[in-house]
C-alpha positions in Angstrom: 0.0 -0.1 -0.2 1.5 3.3 -1.0 2.1 6.1 2.0 0.3 9.2 2.6 4.0 10.5 1.7 3.9 8.8 -1.5 0.7 10.1 -2.0 1.5 13.8 -1.9 4.6 12.8 -4.2 2.5 11.8 -6.9 0.1 14.8 -6.4 3.1 17.1 -7.0 4.1 15.6 -9.9 0.8 15.7 -11.4 0.7 19.7 -10.3 4.0 19.9 -12.1 2.6 19.2 -15.5 -0.4 21.2 -15.3 -0.5 24.6 -17.3 -2.5 27.0 -14.7 -3.8 29.4 -17.6 -5.6 26.4 -19.0 -9.0 26.3 -17.5 -9.4 22.9 -17.7 -6.1 22.6 -15.9 -6.7 24.8 -13.1 -9.7 23.0 -12.0 -7.5 19.9 -12.1 -4.8 21.4 -10.0 -7.5 23.1 -7.3 -8.9 19.5 -6.8 -5.8 18.1 -6.5 -4.5 20.6 -3.9 -7.8 20.0 -1.9 -6.6 16.3 -1.9 -3.1 17.4 -0.7 -4.7 19.1 2.2 -6.7 16.4 3.0 -3.7 14.0 2.8 -1.2 16.4 5.1 -4.7 16.4 7.7 -4.6 12.7 7.6 -0.9 12.7 8.4 -1.1 15.1 11.6 -4.6 13.2 12.8 -2.9 9.8 14.0 0.6 8.1 14.3 0.1 4.7 12.5 -2.4 2.6 14.6 -1.9 4.2 18.1 -4.1 6.6 19.8 -2.2 9.5 20.9 -4.9 11.3 23.1 -3.9 11.3 27.0 -7.2 9.1 27.7 -7.5 6.8 24.8 -10.8 5.5 26.3 -12.2 8.8 26.2 -11.2 9.0 22.4 -13.7 10.2 20.0 -13.9 10.3 16.2 -13.8 13.8 15.1 -13.6 15.3 11.0 -10.2 15.0 10.1 -9.2 12.0 11.7 -7.4 9.0 9.8 -7.8 5.4 9.9 -5.4 3.3 8.5 -3.5 6.7 7.1 -5.8 6.1 4.5 -9.5 7.2 5.2 -9.9 10.8 6.4 -12.9 11.3 8.3 -15.3 14.1 6.7 -18.5 13.6 9.1 -20.4 10.9 11.0 -23.0 9.3 9.2 -25.4 8.3 12.4 -25.9 10.3 15.5 -26.5 6.9 17.1 -23.8 4.3 15.5 -19.9 5.1 15.1 -20.1 5.4 11.1 -18.3 7.9 9.4 -17.9 8.9 5.9 -14.4 9.1 4.9 -12.4 10.1 1.9 -9.8 7.9 0.7 -6.5 9.4 0.3 -4.7 6.5 -2.0 -3.9 6.3 -5.4 -4.6 3.1 -6.9 -4.8 2.9 -10.7 -5.2 6.7 -11.6 -5.1 9.7 -10.0 -8.6 10.6 -9.8 -9.5 7.4 -7.6 -7.7 9.7 -4.7 -10.9 11.0 -3.6 -13.2 8.2 -3.4 -15.4 7.9 -0.3 -15.6 5.1 2.0 -17.8 4.1 4.8 -16.1 3.0 8.0 -17.5 1.5 10.9 -16.2 1.4 14.2 -16.7 -1.2 17.1 -15.4 0.3 20.6 -14.0 -1.9 23.1 -15.3 -0.9 26.9 -12.6 0.0 29.0 -14.0 -2.3 32.0 -14.8 -5.2 29.6 -13.4 -8.4 31.2 -11.0 -10.6 29.5 -13.9 -13.0 28.1 -15.7 -10.1 26.5 -12.7 -8.6 25.1 -12.0 -12.2 23.5 -15.5 -12.4 22.2 -15.5 -8.8 20.4 -12.1 -9.4 18.8 -13.7 -13.2 17.6 -16.8 -11.5 16.5 -14.5 -9.0 14.4 -12.4 -11.8 12.6 -15.7 -13.9 11.5 -17.0 -10.4 10.6 -13.7 -9.9 8.5 -13.7 -13.4 7.2 -17.1 -13.4 6.1 -17.8 -10.2 4.2 -14.4 -9.7 3.4 -13.2 -13.2 2.0 -16.1 -15.6 1.7 -18.4 -13.0 -0.3 -15.8 -11.0 -2.1 -17.3 -12.6 -5.3 -21.1 -11.4 -4.6 -21.8 -8.0 -6.3 -24.6 -7.5 -4.0 -22.3 -8.0 -0.9 -21.3 -5.0 0.7 -17.9 -6.4 0.6 -15.0 -5.3 2.9 -12.1 -2.9 1.6 -10.0 -2.7 4.6 -9.9 -3.2 8.3 -7.6 -2.2 11.3 -7.5 -1.3 15.0 -6.6 1.4 17.3 -4.8 0.6 20.4 -3.2 2.3 23.5 0.3 2.8 23.6 0.5 -0.5 25.6 -1.4 -2.1 22.7 -4.7 -3.0 24.2 -7.0 -2.9 21.6 -9.8 0.1 21.8 -11.5 0.3 18.5 -12.0 -2.3 15.7 -12.8 -0.5 12.4 -13.9 -1.4 9.0 -14.1 0.2 5.8 -17.0 -0.4 3.0 -17.4 1.2 -0.5 -19.8 4.1 0.1 -23.4 4.4 -1.3 -26.4 6.8 -1.8 -28.8 5.5 1.2 -30.4 2.6 2.5 -33.8 1.1 1.6 -35.6 3.2 4.0 -34.2 6.3 3.0 -35.1 5.4 -0.6 -38.6 6.1 -0.3 -37.8 9.7 0.9 -35.6 9.9 -2.2 -38.4 8.9 -4.3 -40.8 11.5 -2.9 -42.9 8.4 -1.9 -43.4 4.6 -2.3 -40.9 2.4 -4.0 -42.2 1.2 -7.5 -42.5 -2.7 -7.3 -40.2 -2.6 -10.5 -37.9 -1.6 -8.1 -38.8 -3.9 -5.0 -38.3 -6.8 -7.4 -34.9 -5.7 -8.6 -34.2 -5.4 -4.6 -35.5 -9.0 -4.0 -33.2 -10.4 -6.9 -29.7 -8.7 -5.9 -30.4 -9.6 -2.0 -31.2 -12.9 -2.7 -27.9 -13.3 -5.1 -26.4 -12.2 -2.0 -28.0 -14.7 0.2 -27.0 -17.6 -1.9 -23.4 -16.8 -1.5 -23.6 -16.2 2.3 -25.2 -19.5 2.8 -23.3 -21.3 0.0 -20.5 -20.8 2.7 -22.7 -21.4 5.9 -23.0 -17.6 6.7 -26.4 -16.7 8.3 -26.7 -12.9 8.1 -29.2 -12.6 11.3 -30.0 -8.9 10.9 -31.8 -8.3 7.8 -33.4 -5.3 7.4 -34.3 -2.0 5.3 -31.2 0.0 7.2 -28.7 -2.7 6.2 -29.8 -3.1 2.3 -27.7 -0.1 0.8 -28.4 1.4 -2.7 -26.7 3.4 -5.1 -26.9 4.4 -8.8 -24.9 6.7 -11.3 -25.2 10.4 -11.5 -23.9 10.9 -14.8 -26.2 13.6 -16.4 -27.1 11.7 -19.5 -28.2 8.8 -17.0 -30.8 11.3 -15.0 -33.9 10.2 -16.3 -33.4 6.7 -16.4 -31.5 6.3 -12.8 -34.4 4.7 -11.0 -33.8 1.8 -13.3 -30.1 1.6 -12.8 -30.6 1.3 -8.9 -28.1 -1.6 -7.4 -28.6 -3.1 -4.1 -26.1 -4.3 -1.6 -26.2 -6.3 1.6 -24.4 -4.8 4.6 -23.8 -4.8 8.7 -21.0 -7.4 9.5 -21.7 -7.0 13.3 -24.2 -9.6 13.0 -23.0 -12.3 10.4 -21.9 -15.2 11.5 -21.5 -18.7 10.7 -22.8 -22.4 11.6 -20.5 -23.3 13.9 -20.6 -21.9 17.5 -22.9 -19.0 16.8 -24.0 -18.4 20.3 -20.4 -17.6 21.1 -20.6 -13.8 20.2 -23.6 -12.9 22.5 -24.2 -13.0 26.3 -26.1 -16.3 26.9 -29.9 -15.8 26.6 -29.4 -12.5 24.2 -31.4 -11.5 21.2 -29.0 -10.8 18.5 -30.8 -8.5 15.5 -33.9 -6.3 15.5 -36.9 -7.7 16.8 -39.5 -6.2 14.3 -37.4 -8.6 11.7 -36.5 -11.6 13.6 -38.2 -15.0 12.8 -40.0 -16.6 15.6 -37.3 -19.6 16.3 -34.7 -16.6 16.8 -36.7 -15.0 19.1 -37.2 -18.1 21.0 -33.7 -19.4 20.8 -31.1 -17.3 19.5 -28.8 -20.2 19.2 -31.5 -21.8 16.5 -30.6 -19.6 13.6 -30.7 -21.0 10.3 -30.6 -20.0 6.8 -34.6 -20.1 6.7 -34.3 -17.5 9.4 -32.7 -14.9 7.0 -35.8 -15.7 4.5 -38.2 -14.8 7.0 -36.4 -11.4 7.9 -35.8 -10.9 3.9 -39.7 -11.2 3.3 -40.8 -8.9 6.5 -38.5 -6.4 4.9 -40.0 -6.5 1.5 -43.2 -6.7 2.7 -42.7 -3.5 4.9 -41.1 -1.7 1.5 -44.0 -2.9 -0.7 -46.8 -2.2 1.6 -45.4 0.8 4.1 -46.7 -2.0 7.2 -45.3 -4.5 8.9 -47.0 -8.2 8.1 -47.5 -8.4 12.2 -48.0 -5.9 15.3 -44.6 -3.7 15.5 -42.8 -4.5 18.4 -43.4 -2.1 21.2 -42.5 -4.3 24.3 -42.0 -8.0 25.8 -45.5 -9.2 25.2 -44.7 -7.9 21.3 -41.9 -10.2 20.9 -44.9 -13.0 21.8 -47.0 -11.7 19.3 -44.3 -12.7 16.8 -44.2 -16.3 18.3 -47.5 -16.8 18.8 -49.6 -15.2 15.9 -49.1 -16.1 12.4 -48.3 -12.9 9.9 -50.5 -11.3 7.3 -50.0 -13.0 3.9 -48.8 -10.9 1.7 -50.6 -12.0 -1.4 -53.8 -10.7 0.5 -52.9 -7.3 0.5 -54.1 -4.7 -1.7 -50.7 -3.8 -3.2 -49.7 -7.5 -4.1 -51.9 -7.3 -7.4 -48.8 -5.1 -8.4 -46.5 -8.0 -8.2 -46.3 -11.4 -10.1 -47.7 -14.5 -8.5 -44.6 -16.3 -8.4 -43.5 -13.6 -6.1 -46.8 -13.2 -4.2 -46.5 -17.4 -3.3 -42.6 -17.1 -2.0 -43.6 -14.0 0.0 -46.2 -15.9 1.5 -44.3 -19.1 2.4 -41.3 -17.1 3.2 -43.5 -15.9 6.2 -44.5 -19.2 7.4 -44.1 -19.9 11.1 -42.6 -23.1 10.4 -39.0 -22.6 8.8 -39.4 -26.1 7.2 -41.9 -24.7 4.8 -40.0 -21.5 3.7 -38.5 -21.5 0.3 -34.2 -21.3 0.8 -32.5 -18.6 -1.3 -32.0 -20.8 -3.9 -35.3 -21.5 -4.7 -35.9 -17.4 -4.4 -32.8 -17.4 -7.0 -34.4 -20.3 -9.2 -37.8 -18.6 -9.5 -37.0 -14.9 -9.9 -34.4 -15.8 -12.7 -36.2 -18.4 -14.5 -39.8 -17.3 -14.5 -40.9 -14.1 -16.0 -41.0 -11.7 -13.0 -40.2 -8.5 -14.8 -42.6 -5.7 -14.0 -44.6 -4.4 -17.0 -43.4 -0.3 -17.3 -46.0 1.7 -16.9 -46.4 5.4 -17.0 -46.4 5.0 -12.9 -43.6 2.7 -12.7 -41.2 4.0 -15.6 -39.6 7.7 -16.1 -42.2 9.4 -18.1 -39.5 10.9 -20.5 -38.0 7.3 -21.4 -41.6 6.7 -22.3 -42.5 9.8 -24.2 -39.1 9.0 -26.4 -39.9 5.7 -27.3 -36.7 4.3 -25.7 -39.0 1.8 -23.7 -42.1 0.4 -25.1 -44.7 -1.0 -22.7 -46.3 -4.4 -22.8 -49.4 -4.7 -24.8 
């Protein structure tokens, strides 16, 4: 990996070859000067992987802090979670790759954590890196790991584990706001195809996600001016949140005994009753609840607000997707998959590959109408709605 010093030397080389009287070169120079400023801030913000604060346990990540001498913090993305948007200061294949944004997610180790808990957190990080960084690296619909590292005290005790991912536009929940209302059915179908593709990869190597929900499905789209009218047709989705991804062996070792790991609204009955009983079919339930919510604006069961709410999921069957008024906008095969996936009995639920085979072999394309496709496409004759 090039160092930040080498990055600066390359930027200076680029600047030396520019003609500043040329408007385009002047614009390029301005861009690279800003990158130099970020790189300098990166060198000053940290010393290798050691936290230089007087009390490392009171350390906070601020704007300008640099992870791994490569990722400079621009801002915190969540008020509740240690997730940060960072600028990547490395050169890669071309000079313009400097400045690519990444998202860095942190796990803080409590100062008073006993030896067993510290060991458990470390093991969770190792499994997470293995799962997302290696075992699913060939899956385009998994928010694959770019980099990872740790920050320590001068004595070498880990205070922060961090993981870096490619930055995307928003999550599936916020996509509704971006679109100014409901997500069109053809985009829900696209999401289902791509996340199922990711789950086929996960389950194929024995990994269960355990916390599929709208906030853990990220999406992005190209912003080139020539694609402005068709961006909705070009949205890509990716499954994220490595903190809960686990393999099939010793699953319960990362959580306290009897502790629920995940988000209750999206948990299947078996996970609520016994957190160690999670299987690939548990992910299918969570995905179906997620798709149901995004497609209808409702949950298939009462929203969890208390412990009694957890019993509702374990005792009361959810509403069938096929009986919802909005289900008419979806193919029959999709309705059937949704209904089976919300079965209280995991044995009835289809596996990820069953979803995959159906969505990619049956005609599940959505008809493009004036309500579901960008209007200019239809006016220009670039997309012809089926008769």
